[in-house]
N, C-alpha and C positions, 0 to 999 in steps of 0.2 A: 279441685286443685286449689292451693293456696294462692291468693294474689301476691304478686311481687311487691316488696318495698320499693318505695319511690326511686331510690338510687339503682335498683336494678332495672326499673322501667326507663329511667334515664339512660342506661347503657344500652338498653334494646333499640331505643328511639335513635341514639347515635349511630348505632349499627347499622339501622336502616337507612339513615341519611347519608351515611359515608359509603354505603356499599358500592362496590367497583364492578359487580358483575350481577346478572339476572339470579343466578343462584344464591348469592349473599342476600341479595335483596328478598327474595321468596323466604329464605331461612328466618330472616329478621321479621318478615310479616308474620310468619306461622307462629314465631315465639311470641309476638306481641298478642295475636289473636288466642293463643292457647292460654297465656297469662290473663287474659281478660281485663288487658289494661285499658281504661277510658279516660286517662289524664288528657287535657287538651293538647299537648305536645305529641302524644302518641297517635291521636285522631288527626291532627295536621299531618304528621308525617305518612300516615297512610294514604290521606288525600293527594299530597303531593306524589306518592308513589303512582298514583292513577295516570301521571304524565310520563312515566317511565317509558323509555323507547322500545322495551320489549313487552309485547302484548301479555305474555304470561305472568309478568310482575303485575300489571295492572288489573288482571283477572284475579290474582291472588288477594290484591288490596280490596278490590270489591267484596270477596267473599268474607274478609275480615271486618270491613265495615258494616256488612250485614249482619254478621255474628254479634258484633259489639253494641248494635242497636238495642235499645233507642237512643243511647248516649251519642251517637254519631249524627243523628238527623239534623239538628240545628246547623252543625258545621257543614254538612254537605249542602244544604240549603244555601247557606251563605257563601259557600265556594262557587256554586253554581251561578249564582247571582253576580259575583265579582269577576267572574272569567269569561274571556272572549275566545277560549280555545274550544273549539267544537268537539275534538277528540275527548278532551277532559270532561266537558258538559255530559257527552254520551255515556261515559262511565259512571258519573254521578247518577244519572237518570237510571241506569241499570240498578244501582244500589238502591236508590230510593224506591223503586219500582217492587224490587224484592222485599224490602223492609215493609212497604205498606202502611206508613204511618201518617195519621190524619194531617199532620203538620206539613206534609209535602204535596198535599192535594194541588194548591195553587200552581207550583211548579210543573207537576205533571200534566193538569189541564192546560197550562199555557202551552207545554211543548206539543201536546195533541192538537191543539187548535191553530198551530203555526203551519202555514203552507211553506214547505220547504221542497225544493226541487231534487236535490242529489239524494241518490239511493241510500247512502250512509245515515243522513238526517232522517229518511223515511223510516228506516229501521228503529231510530230512536222513538219516533213517534209512536210505532206499534208497542215498543217496550213501555212507554209512560201509559198507553192506553190499557195495558195488562196491570199496571200499577193502580190504576184507578179502580180496575175490577177488584184487585186485593183489598183496597181501602173500603170499596162500597159494600163487600161481602163480609168484612170483619169488623167495622166500626160500629158503635152504638148511637152514633150522632145521625138523627133523622136529616138533618141539612146536608152533612156531607154525603149520605147516600142519595138524597135528591139531586145534588149538584153533580156526583159522580153520574148518575143515570143521564141527566140532561146533556153533559159534555159527551157521553159515550153514544147518545142516540144521535148527537150531531156527526160524530165520527163513523157511525154506522150508514147514516144516510146521504152524507154530503160530499166527502172527499172523493178525488179521483183514484186515490191509493187503494188498490184492492186489499193490500195487506193491512192497512190501518182498519178498513172496514170488518176484515176477518177478526183482527185482534179485538175489535168493538164488541163483536157478537160473543166471542168467548167470554168477555167480561161481563156483558149484560147477563149471559146465562148463569154467570156465578152469583151476581147481585139478586136475580130473580124476584124482584119486587114486581107489583102488577104493572107499573110503569115500564119496568125493564122489558116484562113480557110483551107488552103492548108495542113497545118499540120493535122488538125482533120480529113481530108479526108484520109491521109495516115495511120493514127491511125484506122481509121474505116476498112480499109482493111487489117490490120495486126492483129488486137486485137482478142485474143482467149476468153478472160474472158467474160461471156454473160452479166454479170452486168456494166462492164466498157464499152463494146460494145454497149449497150442500151444507156447508157449516152453519148457516143461520137455520135451516130446516133441522139439523141435529140439535141445535140450542132450543129450539121451539119443542121439539119432541121430548127432550129431557126434561123441560121445565114442566111439560103436561103430566108426567109420568111421577112428578113429585108431589 
């Protein structure tokens, strides 16, 4: 598909910023995504849409930001750092985890390593752990892989959140370095939760078969 001229992209950004209903907003997001617009104004408008009061709009914006990556990564990281809105931050982490870009490592690792009490933020930690798994299993940077395994090993062996330990097991299986496999074995030996233990066992078996 041909990329839109700048004036057309301005029109779509304006349409999104002025949308008065979820349907209008989703339509504008879909048009920006399909047109592969990566101008700063378009990315900024999509990030603003993450704060829309209707969840379907935010979900559509996440999908568009993932599709338009890697152009969206730096803006997402900046938005995460400058925001105090946990809801917005949660959607940003969703997008960054799905993209799996090395540049998001520090943000994802920070979220995984934060002790958060409420259930919503607990889920964000699990998503971040899966993002580290994607980075660790796709990057060519040995340091990034090592750091991902270190953080995920901590997430597997330390927190009380069983969902985070489960997510860490899946991610370590994906990375599958000798260190990741060793961490899974340690986790298998100490895990008390039956569901998590079963998942770790599956991870160990799948890695042994490869």
